[in-house]
C-alpha positions as CSV (number, residue, x, y, z in Angstrom):
1,X,-14.9,-10.7,-101.9
2,X,-18.7,-11.8,-100.7
3,X,-17.8,-9.8,-97.7
4,X,-17.0,-6.6,-99.3
5,X,-20.0,-7.0,-101.6
6,X,-22.4,-7.3,-98.5
7,X,-21.0,-4.3,-96.7
8,X,-21.2,-2.3,-99.9
9,X,-24.9,-3.3,-100.6
10,X,-25.4,-2.8,-96.9
11,X,-24.1,0.5,-97.1
12,X,-25.8,1.5,-100.2
13,X,-29.3,0.4,-98.8
14,X,-28.4,2.5,-95.3
15,X,-27.7,5.7,-97.4
16,X,-30.9,4.9,-99.5
17,X,-33.2,4.7,-96.5
18,X,-31.8,7.7,-94.5
19,X,-31.8,9.9,-97.7
20,X,-35.3,9.0,-99.4
21,X,-37.2,6.7,-96.9
22,X,-36.6,8.3,-93.4
23,X,-37.7,11.6,-94.2
24,X,-41.2,11.0,-95.6
25,X,-44.4,10.2,-93.7
26,X,-45.3,6.7,-93.1
27,X,-48.5,7.3,-95.1
28,X,-46.6,8.3,-98.3
29,X,-44.3,5.2,-97.9
30,X,-47.6,3.0,-97.7
31,X,-49.1,4.8,-100.6
32,X,-45.9,4.2,-102.9
33,X,-46.1,0.4,-101.7
34,X,-49.7,0.1,-102.7
35,X,-49.3,2.1,-106.0
36,X,-46.2,-0.5,-106.8
37,X,-48.1,-3.6,-105.8
38,X,-51.3,-2.1,-108.0
39,X,-49.0,-1.4,-110.7
40,X,-47.7,-5.0,-110.9
41,X,-51.2,-6.2,-110.8
42,X,-52.3,-4.0,-113.8
43,X,-49.0,-4.9,-115.8
44,X,-49.3,-8.5,-115.2
45,X,-52.9,-8.1,-116.7
46,X,-51.3,-6.1,-119.8
47,X,-48.8,-8.7,-120.1
48,X,-51.5,-11.3,-120.7
49,X,-53.7,-8.6,-122.7
50,X,-51.0,-8.0,-124.9
51,X,-50.3,-11.5,-125.8
52,X,-53.7,-12.9,-125.8
53,X,-55.6,-10.2,-127.4
54,X,-53.1,-8.2,-129.3
55,X,-51.3,-11.1,-130.3
56,X,-47.6,-9.6,-129.5
57,X,-44.7,-12.0,-128.5
58,X,-41.2,-11.8,-128.0
59,X,-39.4,-8.1,-127.9
60,X,-42.3,-6.4,-129.2
61,X,-44.4,-7.8,-126.1
62,X,-41.6,-6.9,-123.7
63,X,-41.3,-3.2,-125.0
64,X,-45.0,-2.6,-125.1
65,X,-47.0,-4.0,-122.4
66,X,-46.5,-1.8,-119.5
67,X,-46.8,1.5,-121.5
68,X,-49.8,2.9,-119.9
69,X,-48.3,2.1,-116.5
70,X,-45.2,4.0,-117.2
71,X,-47.6,6.9,-118.5
72,X,-49.7,6.8,-115.1
73,X,-46.3,7.2,-113.1
74,X,-45.0,10.0,-115.5
75,X,-48.5,11.7,-115.1
76,X,-48.3,11.3,-111.2
77,X,-45.1,12.7,-110.8
78,X,-45.9,15.7,-113.0
79,X,-49.3,16.3,-111.4
80,X,-47.4,16.4,-107.8
81,X,-44.8,18.7,-109.2
82,X,-47.6,20.9,-111.0
83,X,-49.4,20.8,-107.5
84,X,-46.4,22.1,-105.2
85,X,-45.8,24.8,-107.9
86,X,-49.5,26.0,-108.6
87,X,-51.6,24.3,-106.1
88,X,-53.5,22.2,-108.6
89,X,-52.6,19.1,-110.2
90,X,-54.3,20.4,-113.6
91,X,-54.4,17.8,-116.5
92,X,-51.7,15.4,-115.4
93,X,-54.1,14.9,-112.6
94,X,-56.8,14.2,-114.8
95,X,-54.4,12.1,-116.9
96,X,-53.6,9.9,-113.9
97,X,-57.4,8.8,-113.5
98,X,-57.9,8.5,-117.2
99,X,-54.8,6.4,-117.9
100,X,-55.5,4.6,-114.4
101,X,-59.1,3.5,-115.7
102,X,-58.0,2.6,-119.2
103,X,-55.2,0.2,-117.5
104,X,-58.0,-1.3,-115.2
105,X,-60.2,-2.1,-118.0
106,X,-57.7,-3.5,-120.4
107,X,-55.9,-5.5,-118.1
108,X,-59.3,-6.8,-116.7
109,X,-60.4,-8.1,-120.3
110,X,-58.3,-10.8,-120.3
111,X,-59.5,-12.2,-116.7
112,X,-60.3,-15.6,-116.5
113,X,-63.0,-15.1,-113.9
114,X,-65.3,-12.4,-112.6
115,X,-63.1,-12.1,-109.3
116,X,-60.3,-11.8,-111.2
117,X,-61.6,-9.1,-113.3
118,X,-62.7,-7.3,-110.2
119,X,-59.6,-7.3,-108.7
120,X,-57.7,-6.0,-111.6
121,X,-60.2,-3.1,-112.0
122,X,-59.8,-2.6,-108.4
123,X,-56.2,-2.6,-107.8
124,X,-55.1,0.6,-110.0
125,X,-58.1,2.5,-109.3
126,X,-57.4,2.0,-105.1
127,X,-53.7,3.4,-106.0
128,X,-54.8,6.0,-107.9
129,X,-57.5,6.9,-104.9
130,X,-54.3,6.8,-102.2
131,X,-52.3,8.8,-104.6
132,X,-55.3,11.4,-104.7
133,X,-55.6,11.7,-101.2
134,X,-51.9,12.2,-100.5
135,X,-52.3,15.0,-103.0
136,X,-54.9,16.4,-101.0
137,X,-53.2,16.3,-98.0
138,X,-50.2,17.8,-99.3
139,X,-52.1,20.3,-100.8
140,X,-54.0,21.6,-97.3
141,X,-50.6,21.5,-95.8
142,X,-49.2,24.0,-98.3
143,X,-52.1,26.3,-98.8
144,X,-53.2,26.0,-95.3
145,X,-57.1,25.7,-96.4
146,X,-59.6,23.4,-97.4
147,X,-60.3,22.2,-100.9
148,X,-63.6,23.5,-101.3
149,X,-66.2,25.8,-99.6
150,X,-69.8,25.3,-100.0
151,X,-72.1,28.2,-101.0
152,X,-75.2,26.5,-100.1
153,X,-75.1,25.2,-96.4
154,X,-78.2,24.0,-94.2
155,X,-77.2,27.0,-92.0
156,X,-77.5,29.5,-95.1
157,X,-80.6,28.0,-96.3
158,X,-82.2,28.1,-92.8
159,X,-81.0,31.9,-92.4
160,X,-82.3,32.9,-95.8
161,X,-85.7,31.3,-95.4
162,X,-85.7,33.3,-92.0
163,X,-85.6,30.1,-89.5
164,X,-82.2,31.1,-88.3
165,X,-80.1,34.3,-87.5
166,X,-76.6,35.3,-88.6
167,X,-75.6,36.9,-85.1
168,X,-75.5,35.7,-81.7
169,X,-78.9,37.5,-80.8
170,X,-81.5,35.5,-79.0
171,X,-85.0,34.8,-79.9
172,X,-86.3,37.1,-77.6
173,X,-83.6,40.3,-78.8
174,X,-84.9,39.2,-82.5
175,X,-88.6,39.5,-81.4
176,X,-87.8,42.9,-79.8
177,X,-85.9,44.0,-83.0
178,X,-88.8,42.8,-85.0
179,X,-91.5,44.8,-82.8
180,X,-89.3,47.8,-82.8
181,X,-89.0,47.9,-86.8
């Protein structure tokens, strides 16, 4: 029976790996691992916060301590789907950052030292940053363009002032044209 159980577990893990893990790039897998660790850090802080500050105990504490982390994950999944369909994370992308910041602040409020508070603040924000960078890479891959094109660049300012030339003309050609006009 033990052999059959181990064999079934191995086959299930192998199917899971080949279906969900192998096709993904390494940076996506590492982002998921980092986000899971950060969610654990934040959830542990929220566990203490819900018990010490809010006074929850028993089943109520078990049901309510990680509601923000679940909302962050839900918003991140929705934002990724929205980005694939509309090329923008939309309101769900804003919700990821807002809920992550709220979770970081609340979980750090019950810290026992300054170092612990900084760690509890940093962990969820780093996970959100990794998520954002993964979305930017995917957005660039789908659309083929960069996120932003600046209208005011040093090159454009120098052309406007007259210190640079838009075309490939040399200084002597520009001088000759100026004299002719």
